[in-house]
GUVEX-797593 format. One record per residue: residue in one letter; x, y, z of N, C-alpha, C in turn. Coordinates in steps of 0.1 Angstrom, whole numbers, padded with zeros to 4 digits, always signed. Example, Ala and Ser with C-alpha at 12.3 -4.5 7.8 and 13.67 -1.06 7.14 Angstrom:
a+0132-0057+0078+0123-0045+0078+0132-0033+0078
s+0128-0022+0071+0137-0011+0071+0129+0000+0079
//
This chain:
m+0380+0085+0274+0389+0082+0263+0388+0067+0260
a+0388+0063+0248+0387+0048+0244+0401+0042+0248
t+0400+0029+0252+0412+0022+0257+0415+0011+0247
t+0428+0009+0243+0432-0001+0234+0435-0014+0242
t+0428-0025+0238+0430-0038+0244+0440-0046+0236
r+0451-0051+0242+0460-0059+0234+0465-0071+0242
a+0469-0081+0235+0474-0094+0241+0487-0091+0249
a+0488-0099+0260+0501-0098+0267+0512-0104+0260
s+0525-0098+0262+0536-0102+0254+0539-0117+0257
s+0537-0121+0269+0540-0135+0273+0531-0145+0264
s+0519-0140+0262+0510-0148+0254+0515-0149+0239
r+0519-0138+0234+0525-0138+0220+0537-0147+0219
t+0546-0146+0230+0558-0154+0229+0554-0169+0230
r+0545-0172+0238+0541-0186+0239+0535-0191+0226
k+0528-0183+0218+0523-0187+0206+0534-0190+0196
r+0544-0181+0196+0555-0183+0186+0563-0196+0190
d+0564-0199+0203+0571-0212+0207+0563-0224+0203
t+0550-0224+0204+0542-0236+0203+0536-0237+0189
g+0537-0227+0181+0531-0227+0167+0516-0225+0167
e+0510-0221+0179+0495-0219+0179+0492-0207+0171
q+0479-0207+0165+0474-0196+0157+0462-0190+0164
g+0460-0177+0164+0448-0171+0170+0437-0169+0160
n+0429-0179+0158+0418-0179+0149+0423-0176+0135
g+0433-0184+0130+0438-0183+0117+0446-0170+0115
g+0450-0164+0125+0458-0152+0124+0449-0139+0123
e+0436-0141+0123+0427-0129+0121+0426-0121+0134
f+0425-0128+0145+0424-0122+0158+0436-0125+0167
a+0440-0116+0175+0450-0119+0186+0442-0123+0198
a+0446-0134+0204+0439-0140+0215+0440-0131+0228
v+0429-0127+0233+0428-0120+0246+0418-0127+0255
t+0422-0131+0266+0413-0138+0275+0413-0131+0289
r+0403-0135+0297+0402-0128+0310+0414-0130+0318
a+0421-0141+0316+0433-0144+0325+0445-0136+0321
d+0448-0134+0308+0461-0128+0304+0459-0114+0297
a+0448-0108+0298+0446-0095+0292+0455-0084+0299
d+0461-0076+0291+0469-0065+0296+0462-0052+0292
v+0454-0046+0300+0446-0034+0296+0452-0022+0304
p+0458-0013+0298+0464-0002+0306+0454+0008+0311
i+0447+0005+0321+0437+0014+0327+0442+0018+0341
p+0441+0030+0345+0447+0034+0358+0440+0026+0369
a+0448+0023+0379+0444+0015+0390+0433+0022+0398
a+0433+0035+0397+0423+0043+0405+0409+0041+0400
h+0407+0035+0388+0394+0034+0381+0392+0019+0377
p+0392+0010+0385+0391-0004+0381+0378-0007+0375
a+0367+0001+0378+0354-0002+0372+0354+0000+0357
d+0363+0008+0352+0363+0011+0338+0369+0000+0330
r+0376-0010+0336+0383-0020+0329+0373-0029+0321
p+0375-0032+0308+0366-0041+0301+0366-0055+0307
v+0354-0061+0307+0353-0074+0312+0352-0084+0301
l+0362-0093+0300+0364-0102+0289+0360-0116+0293
g+0351-0123+0285+0347-0136+0288+0357-0147+0284
e+0355-0159+0287+0364-0170+0283+0364-0171+0268
d+0376-0174+0263+0378-0176+0248+0374-0164+0240
a+0373-0152+0246+0370-0140+0238+0383-0136+0230
h+0381-0132+0218+0392-0128+0209+0390-0114+0204
v+0399-0105+0208+0398-0091+0204+0410-0087+0197
a+0409-0082+0185+0420-0077+0177+0428-0066+0184
t+0441-0065+0182+0449-0055+0188+0445-0041+0184
s+0439-0039+0172+0436-0026+0167+0422-0022+0171
a+0415-0031+0178+0401-0027+0183+0402-0017+0194
h+0392-0008+0195+0391+0002+0205+0379+0000+0213
l+0381-0002+0226+0370-0005+0236+0369+0007+0245
g+0356+0012+0247+0354+0023+0256+0353+0018+0271
d+0349+0027+0279+0348+0024+0294+0337+0014+0296
n+0338+0006+0306+0328-0003+0311+0321-0012+0300
v+0330-0017+0292+0326-0026+0281+0326-0041+0286
s+0315-0048+0283+0315-0062+0288+0315-0071+0275
i+0325-0080+0274+0326-0089+0263+0323-0103+0268
g+0313-0110+0262+0310-0123+0267+0319-0134+0262
d+0316-0146+0266+0324-0158+0262+0323-0160+0247
r+0335-0164+0241+0336-0168+0227+0333-0157+0217
v+0333-0144+0222+0331-0133+0213+0343-0131+0204
q+0341-0127+0192+0352-0124+0183+0350-0109+0178
i+0361-0101+0180+0360-0087+0176+0372-0085+0167
g+0369-0080+0155+0379-0078+0144+0387-0066+0145
e+0395-0064+0134+0404-0053+0134+0397-0040+0132
d+0402-0029+0139+0397-0016+0137+0382-0014+0142
v+0377-0023+0150+0364-0022+0155+0364-0011+0166
t+0354-0003+0167+0353+0007+0178+0340+0004+0185
i+0341+0002+0198+0330-0001+0207+0329+0010+0218
g+0318+0017+0218+0317+0028+0228+0315+0023+0242
s+0314+0033+0251+0313+0030+0265+0300+0023+0269
h+0300+0015+0279+0288+0009+0285+0281+0000+0275
v+0289-0007+0267+0283-0016+0257+0285-0031+0263
a+0275-0039+0261+0275-0053+0265+0274-0061+0252
v+0283-0071+0250+0283-0080+0239+0281-0094+0244
g+0270-0100+0240+0267-0113+0245+0275-0124+0240
p+0275-0136+0246+0283-0147+0242+0281-0151+0228
g+0292-0155+0221+0291-0160+0208+0290-0150+0197
a+0289-0137+0200+0287-0127+0190+0300-0125+0182
m+0298-0120+0170+0310-0117+0161+0308-0103+0156
i+0318-0095+0158+0318-0081+0153+0330-0080+0143
r+0327-0079+0130+0338-0079+0120+0345-0066+0119
d+0356-0066+0110+0365-0055+0109+0358-0042+0105
g+0362-0032+0112+0358-0018+0108+0344-0015+0114
a+0337-0023+0121+0324-0020+0126+0325-0010+0138
t+0314-0003+0140+0314+0007+0151+0301+0005+0159
i+0302+0003+0172+0291+0001+0181+0290+0013+0190
g+0278+0020+0189+0276+0032+0198+0275+0029+0212
a+0278+0039+0220+0277+0038+0235+0263+0034+0240
g+0263+0026+0250+0250+0022+0256+0243+0011+0249
t+0249+0005+0239+0242-0005+0231+0244-0019+0237
s+0234-0027+0234+0234-0041+0239+0234-0051+0227
i+0244-0059+0226+0246-0069+0215+0242-0083+0220
g+0232-0090+0214+0228-0102+0220+0236-0114+0216
v+0233-0126+0222+0240-0138+0220+0240-0142+0205
d+0251-0147+0200+0253-0153+0187+0248-0143+0176
t+0250-0130+0178+0248-0120+0168+0260-0118+0159
t+0257-0115+0146+0268-0113+0137+0267-0099+0131
i+0277-0091+0133+0277-0077+0128+0288-0076+0118
g+0285-0073+0105+0294-0074+0094+0304-0062+0094
e+0312-0063+0084+0323-0053+0082+0317-0039+0080
r+0323-0029+0086+0320-0015+0084+0305-0012+0088
v+0299-0020+0095+0285-0017+0101+0286-0007+0111
n+0277+0002+0112+0277+0013+0122+0263+0012+0129
v+0264+0009+0142+0253+0008+0151+0252+0020+0160
g+0241+0027+0160+0240+0039+0168+0239+0037+0183
e+0240+0047+0191+0239+0046+0205+0226+0041+0210
d+0227+0035+0222+0215+0030+0229+0206+0021+0221
s+0212+0013+0213+0204+0004+0205+0204-0010+0212
i+0194-0018+0208+0193-0032+0213+0193-0041+0202
i+0203-0050+0201+0204-0060+0191+0203-0073+0198
r+0192-0080+0195+0189-0092+0203+0195-0105+0197
e+0193-0116+0203+0199-0129+0200+0197-0133+0185
g+0208-0137+0179+0207-0143+0166+0205-0133+0154
v+0207-0120+0157+0205-0110+0146+0218-0111+0137
t+0215-0108+0124+0226-0107+0115+0225-0094+0108
i+0236-0086+0108+0236-0073+0101+0248-0074+0091
q+0245-0073+0078+0255-0075+0068+0263-0063+0066
n+0274-0065+0058+0284-0054+0056+0278-0041+0052
g+0283-0030+0057+0281-0017+0053+0267-0011+0057
s+0260-0018+0065+0247-0012+0070+0249-0002+0081
v+0239+0007+0082+0240+0018+0092+0227+0018+0099
l+0228+0018+0113+0216+0018+0122+0217+0031+0130
g+0206+0038+0131+0206+0050+0139+0205+0047+0154
g+0205+0057+0162+0204+0055+0176+0190+0050+0181
g+0190+0042+0192+0177+0038+0197+0170+0027+0189
v+0177+0020+0180+0171+0010+0172+0170-0003+0181
c+0159-0010+0178+0157-0023+0185+0154-0034+0174
l+0163-0043+0173+0162-0055+0164+0159-0067+0173
d+0148-0073+0171+0144-0085+0179+0151-0097+0174
e+0148-0108+0180+0155-0121+0178+0154-0125+0163
d+0166-0130+0158+0167-0136+0144+0163-0126+0133
v+0164-0113+0135+0163-0104+0124+0175-0104+0115
s+0173-0102+0102+0184-0102+0093+0183-0089+0085
i+0195-0082+0085+0196-0069+0078+0206-0071+0066
g+0202-0067+0054+0210-0069+0042+0221-0059+0041
k+0230-0061+0031+0241-0052+0028+0236-0038+0025
g+0243-0028+0031+0241-0015+0027+0228-0009+0031
a+0220-0016+0040+0207-0011+0045+0209+0001+0054
r+0199+0010+0054+0199+0022+0063+0187+0021+0072
i+0189+0020+0085+0178+0019+0095+0179+0031+0103
g+0168+0039+0103+0168+0052+0110+0166+0051+0125
r+0166+0062+0132+0166+0063+0146+0152+0058+0151
g+0152+0051+0162+0140+0047+0169+0132+0036+0162
v+0138+0029+0152+0131+0019+0144+0130+0006+0153
r+0119+0000+0152+0117-0013+0159+0113-0024+0149
v+0121-0034+0149+0119-0046+0140+0117-0058+0149
e+0105-0064+0147+0102-0076+0155+0108-0089+0150
p+0107-0100+0158+0115-0112+0155+0113-0118+0141
s+0123-0124+0136+0123-0132+0124+0120-0124+0111
t+0122-0111+0111+0119-0103+0099+0132-0102+0091
r+0131-0102+0078+0142-0101+0069+0141-0088+0061
i+0152-0080+0062+0153-0067+0055+0164-0069+0044
g+0161-0066+0032+0171-0069+0021+0181-0058+0020
a+0189-0060+0009+0201-0051+0006+0196-0037+0002
d+0203-0027+0007+0200-0013+0003+0186-0008+0006
v+0180-0015+0016+0167-0010+0020+0169+0002+0029
n+0160+0012+0028+0160+0024+0036+0148+0024+0045
v+0149+0023+0058+0138+0024+0068+0140+0036+0076
e+0131+0046+0075+0133+0059+0081+0129+0059+0096
d+0132+0070+0102+0130+0071+0117+0116+0068+0121
g+0115+0061+0133+0102+0059+0140+0094+0048+0134
t+0099+0041+0124+0091+0030+0118+0091+0017+0127
q+0079+0010+0126+0078-0002+0133+0074-0013+0123
i+0082-0024+0123+0080-0035+0114+0077-0048+0122
g+0066-0055+0118+0061-0066+0126+0069-0079+0123
e+0065-0089+0130+0072-0102+0131+0071-0109+0117
s+0082-0116+0114+0082-0125+0102+0078-0118+0089
s+0082-0105+0088+0079-0097+0076+0092-0098+0067
v+0090-0095+0054+0101-0095+0044+0100-0082+0036
l+0111-0075+0036+0113-0063+0028+0124-0066+0018
e+0121-0067+0006+0131-0070-0004+0140-0059-0008
d+0150-0061-0016+0160-0051-0019+0155-0038-0024
r+0161-0027-0019+0159-0014-0024+0145-0008-0020
t+0139-0015-0011+0126-0009-0006+0129+0003+0003
i+0119+0013+0002+0120+0025+0010+0108+0026+0019
i+0110+0026+0032+0099+0028+0042+0101+0041+0048
r+0092+0051+0045+0093+0064+0050+0090+0065+0065
r+0093+0076+0071+0092+0078+0086+0079+0074+0092
s+0079+0069+0104+0068+0067+0112+0057+0058+0106
t+0062+0049+0097+0053+0039+0091+0051+0027+0100
r+0039+0020+0099+0037+0008+0107+0034-0003+0098
l+0042-0014+0099+0040-0026+0091+0036-0037+0100
g+0025-0045+0097+0021-0055+0106+0029-0068+0105
d+0025-0079+0111+0032-0091+0110+0030-0098+0097
a+0040-0105+0092+0040-0113+0080+0037-0105+0068
v+0042-0092+0068+0040-0084+0056+0052-0086+0046
s+0048-0087+0033+0058-0089+0023+0058-0078+0013
i+0070-0071+0011+0071-0060+0002+0081-0062-0008
g+0077-0061-0021+0086-0064-0032+0097-0054-0034
k+0106-0057-0044+0118-0048-0046+0114-0034-0051
s+0121-0025-0046+0121-0011-0051+0107-0005-0049
t+0100-0009-0039+0087-0003-0035+0089+0007-0024
e+0080+0018-0025+0081+0028-0015+0068+0030-0007
i+0069+0030+0006+0058+0032+0015+0059+0046+0020
h+0049+0054+0018+0050+0068+0022+0049+0070+0037
a+0053+0082+0042+0054+0084+0056+0041+0083+0063
e+0041+0078+0076+0030+0076+0084+0019+0067+0079
s+0023+0058+0070+0013+0049+0065+0012+0037+0074
s+0002+0029+0072+0000+0017+0081-0005+0006+0072
i+0001-0006+0073-0002-0018+0065-0004-0029+0074
g-0016-0036+0073-0020-0046+0082-0013-0059+0080
n-0016-0069+0089-0010-0082+0090-0013-0090+0077
g-0003-0097+0073-0005-0107+0062-0006-0100+0048
s-0002-0088+0047-0003-0081+0034+0008-0085+0025
r+0005-0084+0012+0015-0088+0001+0015-0076-0009
i+0027-0070-0011+0028-0058-0019+0039-0061-0030
g+0035-0059-0043+0044-0062-0054+0055-0052-0055
s+0064-0054-0065+0076-0046-0067+0072-0033-0074
r+0081-0023-0072+0080-0010-0079+0066-0004-0076
t+0061-0005-0064+0048+0001-0061+0050+0012-0051
r+0041+0022-0051+0041+0033-0041+0027+0033-0034
l+0028+0033-0020+0016+0032-0012+0016+0044-0002
e+0004+0049+0000+0003+0059+0011-0011+0057+0017
g-0013+0057+0030-0026+0055+0036-0026+0045+0047
s-0038+0041+0051-0040+0031+0061-0047+0019+0055
f-0040+0008+0056-0045-0004+0049-0047-0015+0059
g-0058-0022+0058-0062-0033+0067-0054-0046+0064
d-0058-0056+0071-0051-0069+0070-0053-0075+0057
e-0044-0084+0053-0045-0093+0041-0046-0084+0028
l-0039-0073+0027-0039-0065+0015-0031-0072+0005
e-0036-0072-0008-0029-0078-0019-0028-0067-0030
v-0015-0063-0033-0013-0053-0043-0003-0058-0053
g-0006-0055-0066+0003-0060-0077+0015-0051-0079
t+0022-0053-0090+0034-0046-0093+0031-0033-0099
r+0040-0023-0098+0039-0010-0104+0026-0003-0102
t+0021-0004-0090+0008+0002-0086+0011+0015-0077
r+0002+0024-0079+0003+0037-0071-0010+0039-0063
l-0009+0038-0050-0021+0041-0041-0017+0053-0032
l-0021+0065-0037-0016+0077-0030-0028+0085-0025
g-0025+0094-0015-0035+0103-0011-0039+0101+0004
g-0034+0090+0010-0037+0088+0024-0050+0083+0028
s-0057+0076+0018-0070+0070+0021-0069+0059+0031
t-0081+0055+0036-0082+0043+0045-0088+0032+0038
w-0082+0020+0039-0086+0008+0032-0090-0003+0042
g-0100-0011+0039-0104-0022+0048-0096-0034+0046
d-0100-0045+0052-0093-0058+0052-0096-0065+0039
n-0087-0074+0035-0089-0083+0023-0091-0075+0010
v-0084-0064+0009-0084-0056-0003-0075-0062-0013
q-0079-0063-0026-0071-0068-0037-0070-0058-0048
i-0057-0055-0051-0054-0045-0061-0045-0050-0072
g-0049-0050-0084-0041-0056-0095-0028-0048-0099
d-0021-0053-0109-0009-0046-0114-0013-0033-0121
g-0004-0023-0119-0005-0011-0127-0016-0002-0123
v-0023-0004-0112-0034+0004-0107-0029+0017-0102
k-0036+0028-0105-0033+0041-0099-0045+0047-0092
v-0043+0050-0079-0054+0055-0071-0049+0067-0064
e-0054+0079-0067-0050+0091-0061-0062+0098-0055
t-0063+0097-0042-0075+0103-0035-0071+0112-0024
d-0079+0115-0014-0075+0123-0003-0077+0115+0010
a-0073+0121+0021-0073+0114+0034-0087+0110+0038
h-0098+0117+0032-0112+0114+0036-0118+0102+0029
s-0111+0097+0019-0116+0086+0011-0115+0073+0020
r-0126+0065+0018-0126+0052+0025-0130+0041+0016
f-0122+0030+0017-0124+0018+0009-0127+0007+0019
a-0138+0001+0017-0143-0009+0027-0136-0023+0025
d-0139-0032+0034-0134-0046+0033-0138-0052+0019
d-0129-0061+0014-0131-0068+0002-0131-0060-0011
t-0126-0048-0010-0125-0040-0022-0115-0046-0032
q-0119-0046-0045-0111-0051-0055-0109-0041-0066
l-0097-0038-0070-0094-0029-0081-0086-0036-0092
g-0091-0036-0104-0085-0044-0115-0073-0037-0120
v-0067-0044-0130-0055-0039-0136-0056-0026-0143
k-0047-0017-0141-0046-0004-0147-0058+0005-0143
t-0064+0003-0132-0074+0012-0127-0069+0025-0123
s-0076+0036-0124-0072+0049-0120-0083+0056-0113
i-0082+0059-0100-0092+0066-0092-0086+0079-0087
t-0093+0090-0089-0088+0103-0085-0098+0110-0076
s-0095+0114-0064-0103+0122-0055-0117+0116-0053
a-0117+0103-0051-0130+0096-0049-0132+0093-0034
v-0144+0093-0029-0148+0088-0016-0156+0075-0018
v-0151+0064-0012-0157+0051-0015-0161+0045-0001
n-0174+0041+0000-0178+0034+0012-0185+0021+0008
g-0181+0010+0013-0186-0003+0010-0178-0010+0000
e-0182-0022-0004-0174-0030-0013-0173-0024-0027
l-0162-0025-0034-0160-0020-0047-0152-0030-0055
s-0156-0035-0066-0149-0044-0075-0149-0038-0089
t-0137-0036-0094-0136-0030-0107-0128-0039-0116
g-0131-0038-0129-0123-0046-0139-0111-0038-0144
d-0105-0043-0155-0093-0038-0160-0096-0024-0166
g-0086-0015-0165-0086-0002-0172-0096+0008-0168
v-0102+0006-0156-0112+0015-0152-0106+0029-0147
t-0112+0040-0151-0108+0053-0146-0119+0060-0139
i-0117+0064-0126-0127+0071-0119-0120+0084-0114
q-0126+0095-0118-0120+0108-0115-0131+0117-0108
g-0126+0128-0104-0136+0137-0097-0129+0151-0095
r-0121+0155-0104-0113+0167-0102-0122+0179-0101
a-0134+0179-0107-0143+0190-0107-0151+0190-0094
g-0149+0181-0085-0156+0179-0073-0155+0164-0069
n-0158+0161-0056-0156+0148-0051-0166+0138-0058
s-0160+0126-0062-0168+0115-0067-0171+0106-0055
d-0184+0104-0052-0188+0095-0041-0193+0082-0046
l-0186+0071-0042-0191+0058-0046-0195+0050-0033
h-0207+0045-0033-0212+0039-0021-0213+0024-0024
g-0218+0016-0014-0215+0002-0012-0219-0007-0024
t-0213-0019-0024-0216-0030-0033-0216-0026-0048
i-0205-0020-0052-0204-0015-0066-0195-0024-0074
t-0198-0026-0086-0190-0034-0095-0188-0026-0108
i-0176-0023-0112-0173-0015-0124-0165-0023-0133
g-0170-0025-0145-0164-0034-0155-0151-0028-0161
a-0145-0037-0169-0132-0033-0175-0134-0022-0185
d-0123-0014-0187-0122-0003-0196-0133+0007-0195
s-0139+0008-0183-0149+0019-0180-0142+0032-0178
r-0150+0043-0178-0144+0056-0175-0155+0064-0168
l-0152+0070-0157-0161+0079-0150-0154+0092-0147
d-0159+0103-0153-0153+0116-0152-0161+0126-0144
g-0156+0135-0137-0163+0146-0131-0169+0143-0118
a-0179+0151-0114-0185+0150-0101-0196+0139-0102
i-0193+0127-0099-0202+0116-0101-0206+0110-0088
t-0218+0106-0086-0223+0099-0074-0229+0086-0078
l-0223+0075-0074-0229+0062-0076-0234+0056-0063
q-0247+0054-0063-0253+0049-0050-0252+0034-0049
d-0258+0029-0039-0257+0014-0035-0262+0006-0047
g-0255-0006-0048-0260-0016-0057-0257-0013-0072
i-0248-0005-0075-0245-0002-0089-0236-0013-0096
e-0239-0016-0108-0230-0025-0115-0228-0019-0129
i-0216-0016-0133-0214-0009-0146-0205-0019-0155
g-0210-0022-0166-0204-0032-0175-0191-0027-0182
e-0185-0036-0189-0173-0033-0196-0174-0022-0206
s-0164-0014-0208-0163-0003-0218-0173+0008-0216
v-0179+0009-0205-0189+0020-0202-0182+0033-0200
q-0187+0044-0205-0182+0057-0203-0193+0065-0196
i-0190+0070-0185-0200+0079-0178-0193+0092-0176
h-0198+0103-0182-0191+0116-0182-0198+0125-0172
g-0191+0131-0164-0196+0141-0155-0199+0154-0161
p-0202+0165-0154-0205+0178-0160-0194+0183-0168
s-0197+0189-0179-0186+0195-0188-0181+0208-0182
g-0190+0215-0174-0186+0228-0169-0190+0239-0178
a-0196+0236-0189-0200+0247-0198-0211+0256-0193
h-0219+0250-0184-0230+0258-0178-0230+0257-0163
p-0232+0268-0156-0231+0267-0141-0242+0259-0135
d-0253+0257-0141-0264+0250-0136-0265+0235-0141
e-0254+0230-0146-0254+0216-0151-0258+0207-0140
v-0265+0196-0143-0269+0186-0133-0257+0177-0131
v-0254+0174-0118-0243+0165-0115-0247+0151-0119
t-0239+0143-0126-0242+0130-0129-0244+0121-0117
q-0255+0114-0116-0258+0106-0105-0266+0093-0109
i-0262+0082-0104-0268+0069-0107-0273+0064-0094
d-0286+0062-0093-0292+0058-0080-0291+0043-0077
g-0296+0039-0065-0295+0026-0061-0300+0015-0070
h-0293+0004-0071-0297-0008-0078-0298-0007-0093
c-0291+0004-0098-0290+0005-0113-0280-0005-0118
e-0281-0008-0131-0272-0017-0138-0269-0011-0152
v-0257-0008-0154-0253-0002-0167-0245-0013-0174
l-0251-0018-0185-0244-0030-0191-0233-0026-0201
d-0228-0036-0207-0216-0034-0216-0218-0024-0227
h-0208-0016-0229-0206-0007-0241-0216+0004-0240
a-0224+0006-0230-0232+0018-0229-0224+0031-0227
i-0230+0042-0231-0224+0055-0229-0235+0064-0222
v-0232+0068-0210-0242+0077-0203-0236+0091-0203
r-0244+0100-0209-0238+0113-0212-0238+0122-0199
s-0232+0134-0201-0231+0143-0190-0245+0147-0185
g-0246+0150-0172-0258+0154-0165-0269+0144-0165
t-0266+0132-0167-0276+0121-0167-0280+0117-0152
k-0293+0115-0150-0297+0110-0137-0307+0098-0139
m-0304+0087-0133-0312+0075-0135-0318+0071-0122
g-0330+0067-0122-0337+0063-0110-0333+0049-0105
e-0339+0045-0094-0336+0032-0088-0340+0021-0097
r-0332+0010-0097-0334-0002-0105-0334+0000-0120
t-0329+0012-0124-0328+0014-0139-0318+0005-0145
m-0321+0000-0157-0312-0009-0165-0309-0003-0178
i-0297-0002-0183-0294+0003-0196-0287-0009-0203
g-0293-0012-0215-0288-0024-0222-0274-0022-0229
s-0268-0033-0233-0255-0032-0239-0256-0024-0252
a-0245-0016-0255-0244-0008-0267-0255+0003-0268
a-0262+0006-0257-0271+0017-0256-0264+0030-0255
e-0270+0041-0259-0264+0054-0258-0275+0063-0252
v-0272+0070-0241-0282+0079-0234-0277+0093-0236
g-0286+0102-0240-0282+0116-0243-0281+0124-0231
h-0278+0137-0233-0275+0147-0223-0288+0150-0215
c-0286+0151-0202-0296+0155-0192-0308+0146-0193
v-0307+0134-0196-0317+0124-0196-0320+0121-0181
i-0333+0120-0177-0337+0116-0164-0346+0104-0165
t-0343+0094-0158-0351+0081-0158-0355+0079-0144
g-0368+0075-0142-0374+0073-0129-0371+0059-0124
a-0377+0056-0112-0375+0043-0106-0381+0032-0115
g-0374+0021-0115-0379+0009-0122-0378+0009-0137
s-0371+0019-0143-0369+0020-0157-0360+0009-0163
v-0363+0005-0175-0355-0005-0182-0352+0000-0196
i-0340+0001-0200-0336+0005-0214-0329-0007-0220
g-0335-0012-0231-0331-0024-0237-0318-0023-0245
d-0313-0034-0249-0301-0035-0257-0302-0026-0270
g-0293-0018-0273-0293-0011-0286-0302+0001-0286
a-0309+0004-0275-0318+0015-0274-0310+0028-0274
t-0316+0039-0280-0310+0052-0280-0320+0062-0274
v-0316+0070-0265-0324+0080-0259-0318+0094-0261
g-0326+0103-0266-0321+0116-0269-0320+0126-0257
n-0315+0138-0260-0312+0147-0250-0325+0152-0243
f-0325+0155-0230-0335+0161-0223-0348+0152-0222
s-0347+0140-0225-0359+0131-0224-0361+0127-0209
v-0373+0124-0205-0377+0119-0192-0383+0105-0193
i-0376+0095-0187-0381+0082-0187-0385+0078-0172
n-0397+0079-0169-0402+0078-0155-0407+0064-0152
g-0398+0055-0148-0403+0042-0145-0408+0034-0157
s-0403+0037-0169-0408+0031-0181-0399+0020-0186
v-0404+0013-0197-0396+0002-0202-0394+0005-0217
l-0381+0005-0221-0378+0006-0235-0373-0007-0241
g-0379-0012-0251-0374-0025-0257-0361-0024-0264
d-0356-0035-0269-0344-0035-0276-0345-0027-0289
s-0334-0019-0291-0333-0011-0303-0343+0000-0305
a-0350+0003-0294-0360+0014-0294-0352+0027-0295
t-0358+0037-0302-0352+0050-0304-0361+0061-0298
v-0356+0068-0289-0364+0079-0282-0358+0092-0285
g-0365+0101-0291-0359+0114-0295-0357+0124-0284
c-0353+0136-0287-0350+0146-0277-0363+0151-0271
g-0363+0154-0258-0374+0160-0252-0386+0152-0250
v-0385+0139-0252-0397+0130-0250-0399+0128-0235
e-0413+0128-0232-0416+0125-0218-0425+0113-0217
m-0420+0103-0209-0427+0091-0207-0432+0089-0193
g-0445+0086-0191-0451+0084-0178-0447+0071-0171
y-0450+0070-0159-0447+0059-0151-0454+0046-0156
g-0447+0035-0158-0453+0023-0162-0455+0022-0177
a-0451+0032-0185-0453+0031-0199-0443+0021-0205
e-0447+0015-0217-0439+0004-0222-0437+0006-0237
l-0425+0006-0242-0422+0007-0257-0417-0007-0261
g-0423-0012-0272-0418-0025-0277-0405-0024-0285
e-0400-0035-0290-0387-0035-0297-0389-0026-0310
r-0378-0019-0313-0376-0012-0326-0386+0000-0327
v-0393+0004-0316-0402+0015-0316-0393+0028-0318
v-0399+0037-0326-0393+0050-0328-0402+0061-0323
v-0397+0069-0314-0405+0080-0308-0398+0093-0312
e-0404+0101-0320-0398+0113-0324-0398+0124-0313
e-0392+0135-0316-0390+0146-0306-0403+0151-0300
n-0402+0154-0287-0412+0161-0280-0425+0154-0279
a-0425+0141-0282-0437+0133-0280-0440+0130-0265
v-0452+0126-0262-0456+0123-0248-0462+0109-0248
i-0456+0101-0239-0462+0088-0237-0467+0088-0223
e-0481+0087-0222-0487+0088-0209-0485+0076-0200
q-0489+0077-0187-0487+0066-0178-0494+0053-0183
y-0486+0042-0182-0491+0028-0185-0495+0027-0200
a-0491+0037-0208-0494+0035-0223-0485+0024-0228
r-0490+0018-0239-0482+0007-0245-0480+0010-0260
v-0468+0010-0265-0465+0012-0279-0460-0001-0285
e-0467-0007-0295-0464-0020-0300-0450-0019-0307
a-0444-0031-0308-0431-0032-0315-0432-0027-0329
g-0422-0019-0333-0420-0015-0346-0428-0002-0350
r-0436+0003-0341-0445+0015-0344-0436+0028-0344
l-0442+0038-0351-0436+0051-0351-0445+0061-0343
v-0440+0068-0334-0447+0078-0327-0442+0092-0332
p-0450+0099-0340-0445+0111-0347-0442+0122-0337
r-0435+0132-0342-0431+0144-0334-0443+0151-0327
g-0442+0153-0314-0452+0160-0307-0465+0152-0304
a-0466+0140-0308-0478+0132-0306-0479+0128-0292
v-0492+0125-0288-0495+0120-0274-0501+0106-0275
v-0495+0097-0268-0500+0083-0267-0507+0082-0254
p-0520+0081-0254-0527+0080-0241-0525+0067-0234
g-0527+0067-0221-0527+0055-0214-0541+0048-0214
p-0542+0036-0208-0554+0029-0208-0565+0036-0201
p-0578+0034-0204-0589+0041-0197-0589+0037-0182
v-0593+0047-0174-0593+0045-0160-0605+0036-0156
//
């Protein structure tokens, strides 16, 4: 049963006679010398131990085997469970509750109506502001600050000099590193790991079992899920969901939306521009995207491999594979299979390709290594280009054409079903009509017309 500690009547009489005040009238003075604690003599070990100049309000309730250090101040209606140790200089304000088996460190301040669970450890210099609730088994290291109305779950560990804002909710089993800052109304779901010097903006939510590396900076109103390396930079109103793994030094702009699965991997130095959207993608290697990029893959996984740059306002849809060394310019649209035919070719862009500004690469397109598509170019359905192909600015390629290591000059027009051999070259403004054949190493001069079904031979052997 809890024991009520009260000042001796002789002490109260002496104060009335001398005009002394007990801490401005807020606390009744109780000291080790004059305490009158009605505990049966048969159980002297249960008696609270009071340090010098300790002040305990008469309405406070102290359990068995409580130790109160020097200069401690305990307010009205405070409840302290059994086997609690309160270090010197600590202050426990009105209406607070301290669970059994808890340790309160030196110079700690616990605000009004704070509830600290059983078997918790509150170390030196900690401040817990009014109305906060801590579950059992919590450990707050030195100089941690907890804001008003915060909720700290069971088994949470907060390392030194971390600041947790008002109305923050940290769920069970979470670990927060040293010198981190969680601003107001942040939600950290269960079993999350935050590294040292992590900063999280207001009203941000970190999903359960996520991990965020040291030195990370996360903007306000953002939602994150997954494993993130050190030095993460995330803007405001961003959504990174799906449990992906991200490397170190990742930079993600404002308004980005990334929804992948747990198998997705984003390597070191990944950059995602403003308003990017990635869905069900698997990324290996560096990735840098511009504003407004959309990468999807709902019809199948989209695989993006190393050293990729995707320009602003691009859009990639469907089952797309981008191999190493791809650079896609601004406003590019690359459409995956439409699903109209079961044997449609999956869109794939091979290594070292470069798709320049404003190009449109149609469904089922496959381009060989080192292929270049000029700005404002449009490539038709099921076009296949071989290694080393170059498509100049303003060029147009029709459906089902094959460009095998060939060169198309600026503003060239290639009709449907055209077949071009390796090393062939078309000059500027050339027009090749449907079903024509351009043999290997053939050359078509600028401005010429190759009529429908014609064959342009290559040079003599």
